[in-house]
N, C-alpha and C positions, 0 to 999 in steps of 0.2 A: 763610369757614369750611368746613374740609374735609368733605367727604361721605363717611365710611368707611362700608364695606360692613357690613350687618348682615343678619341673616336676615329681619327685619321689612321692611327698605327695600332689599331685594335689587335687586327689578325697577327701583325708581326710580333707584337709582345707576346701574345699567348703562345705561339709558335715556338718562340725562342726559349720558353720552359721546356720545350720537348728536346732540348738539344743532346741531352744524356740517356735518350731512350735506347736500350740496349739492342731492341728488335729492329732492325733497319725496315724491314716491310711495315711493321707498326708505326714507326716514324713517319714514313711516307704516308700512310693512311690517315693517320691523326693530322698531318699537316695540311693535307688536301682538304679533310672534312672542316678544319677550324677555318681556311681560307674561304672555302664556298658559303659555309654558314654565315660568317661574318657579312660576306659580300651580298647575301640574301637580306640579312637585318637592315643593312645599309640601303638597299634598294627599296623596301617595301615601308621601312620606318614603322614598325608596330608599335602601337600605343602599349602601355603596361598592362591594360586590360586584356588586349588581344594576345599579348604573349602568355599570359596567365591561362587565357583560354586554351591556347595549344598546349601548354603544360598539362593542364586538366584532360586534354584530349588524349595525349600521350599516356598519362597516367591511367585512364579508363580502359585504353588498348590493352595495358598490362594486367590491370585487374580482373578483366573477363576472360583473359587467357589461362588455360589448363591444359593437362594431358589430353583432352578430348577435343579442345577447340582453341585453334591457333589465330587469333586477331591480329597479331603481328604479321603474319603472312598474308591475311587478309588484307590489311593496309598496304603491305608492300606489292600486293598484286593489284589492287584497285589504282595504285598510283603509278603504275607501269613499271615500276622498279625490278620487280620479279622478272618481268619478261625480258627487260633490257640486261640484267645479269645472266639469264639463261641465253640469250641470242649471243652474248658476247664470249660466254664460257664454251658454247657449243656451235660456233660458228660453221654454216653449212659447207659442205663440199659436194662436187658434182657427183650425183649418182647416189647420196645418201640422204636418209628421212629427215626431215626438219623437227626440230626439239621443239617444246612449248612448256609452260608452266606445270610444277608438280602440283599445285593447288594445297589448301589446307585439310583436305580429307583423305591422304593416304596415311595408311597405317601399315608398318612391317607386319610379317607373320599370317601372310594368306596362305592358304591351305594348298599343298600341292595336289594337282588334279589330271587324270589321265585325259587325253585329247578327245574330245566329243562330250565333255561333262557339262552338265547345266549349272551355271553359277547362279541363276535366278531362283533364290530358295523359297520366295513368297509368292511365285506363280503369277504376280500381278503384271499387267500390260501385255505388249502385241510381242509374240515370240520373234526372236532375231538369232540368225546363225551369223557368226563372225568367223572369217578365215583369211589365210593368205600363206605367204611365204617369208621366212626372215633369211636375208642374205646379207653378202657384204657388198661394199658399193660398185662392185663390178658385176653384180648379180649371182654370184655363186652361193648356193644354199649352205646355210649353216647349221651344223648339227651341235646339238646341246646348249642351243640359245634358250633362254627362260624369259617367258612373258608373264610380268606380272600385272594382272588386269584388275581395276577397280571402276566402280560407276555408281550413279545415283538408282533409285529404283524408279518404277513408274510413276509414284507421286511426287518425284522430285528430291527426295531424301536419302542421305548415303546412311548404311548402317551405323557409322559411329555418330551420326547426329541423333539417332532414335534407338538408345540403350534400352532394352525391355520390349520394345515394340518389333524390331527388326531383328532376325538373328544376326549376331555379330560378324559372321562370316557371309551373309547375303550380299551376292553381288561382287564377290573377291575370289580370286583364284591365280595359281600359278601353273604354268603350262610350259612343257620341255620338249623342243623339236627333235625329231629323229633326223636320220642321213639325209633326208629329202628337204628338210628345212621347214616343213609346212606346220600350220597349227590351225586348229578349229574348235570352237565351243559355242555351246547355246547360252544366250543371254535374254534380257529383254530390250526393246527397241528403246534407245536413249530418249529422254525428253529434256526440254529447257526447265530451267530452276533458278529460283532467285537466290544469290548469295545470302547469307544471315546478314539481316538489316535490323537487328536488335540491339545492336551495340554502338560503338562510336563510329564504326566505319559506314553503318547504315546511315548515322547522323549525317556524316560527310557527303555520303551520295545524295541525301534530300536536300542538303544545303547548296549543293551545286547542280541540282535538277538532273540527276544521272539515273538511268534505270537500273535495276540491280540483276536482270536475268541475264544468266549464261546461256549460250545456245547448247543444244543437246551434243553430248559427246560421250566417249568411251576413252578411258585412261588406260594408257600402257606404259610399262616401263620395260625396255627390252634389254637384256644383257647376255654377253657371250665372251669366254676366254679370248684376251687379246683386242677386244674391241671396246671402244667407248660405250658406257651405258647410256641408252637413249630413253629420255622422258617425254613423253609426247600425248597427244590425243588423237581422236578421230571424229570427225563432225559429219553428220549428214548434211546433204546439199539441200538447199531450199530452206534452211531454218530462218525464221523471222530477226533473229538476235545475232547472225553472223557478223554484221558490221557494228554491233553495240555491245559487244561482250565488254563487260565492265572490270575483265582482268587481261584485255588485250591478248588472248591466247590463240586466235584464230590465225592460221596461215593458209594460204590458198591450196598449197600442196596437201593438206590433211582434210580438206573437203571432198567428200565422196558419196555416190550414190547409195541409198539405201533402199532398192526396189524390192516391191512386193513380189514374192514367190510361192505360189500357193497358199499355205495357211501361216506362212511367217514372212519376215523381212530378211534380206541376204545383204551382208556388208562383206566386200572383198578388198583387202588392203595388204599390201606387202611392205616390209619393213626392212631398211637397208642400213647397216650399221658401219661407222667409220672405224679404222683401225686406231687401238689405242697407242698414241704417239709415246707416251712414257714406258709402255711395255715394250714397244719396239727399240726404244734407245737404249733400255736395260739390257735387252738380248744381244744387241749389237757390242755392247760394252763387255760382254762376257768373254 
């Protein structure tokens, strides 16, 4: 019997075509995506003009994305999906630092620097000392942990946003801990900045009356052998945008004081890593 497409059986008809998908995980994902997408369409009943607007918006997201700008990540961030995926994949355990979104401005290849180096090459803004210890979730210092750090400058721009204006390595660096697990480096005090609003994501924010400013923060990606890589931010307390972050990346445990100490501000934060379950399982199987 032919299973003709109808409004009532639309999802089931499309899903039936997936029955020979060789990858079971792909089949599971596609089945769920089709089921939810068809349910969404049936709930809102978009007009043909509205559906074309949606397609055109998605098209423009792709057209504006390149190796320097990732509008798809920005769209995922501002819809809360990036934060949800991050939270699901890095659920917190007691004693470990909470994760948050990667963001669209991470670029691999930051320079390896000695402890105490200054990553602020443009010398703009208020000088800031960041320091702390990298430990496991029980508080034991981790030697050989690598902290990949990046942030925007005092004017709210990442180096990748201003090629030819900022040095491409401005406010980027990698630091490796010694036996005591300690890290410290100089930078500039982070400031709030707007996410890019000159593209389709900006159009979406304006249409929904949402503000574009991210609260001030410093990005960290912290890794060590045998532990899950942690991607997170540290936020100064008192920032006016902590409860309005357009990418939903703020967690209370990541908000800390940045007090004034002499001629600079001082941020102290300890990172605690979770053991890598896959590594432990592999070791146990040997």
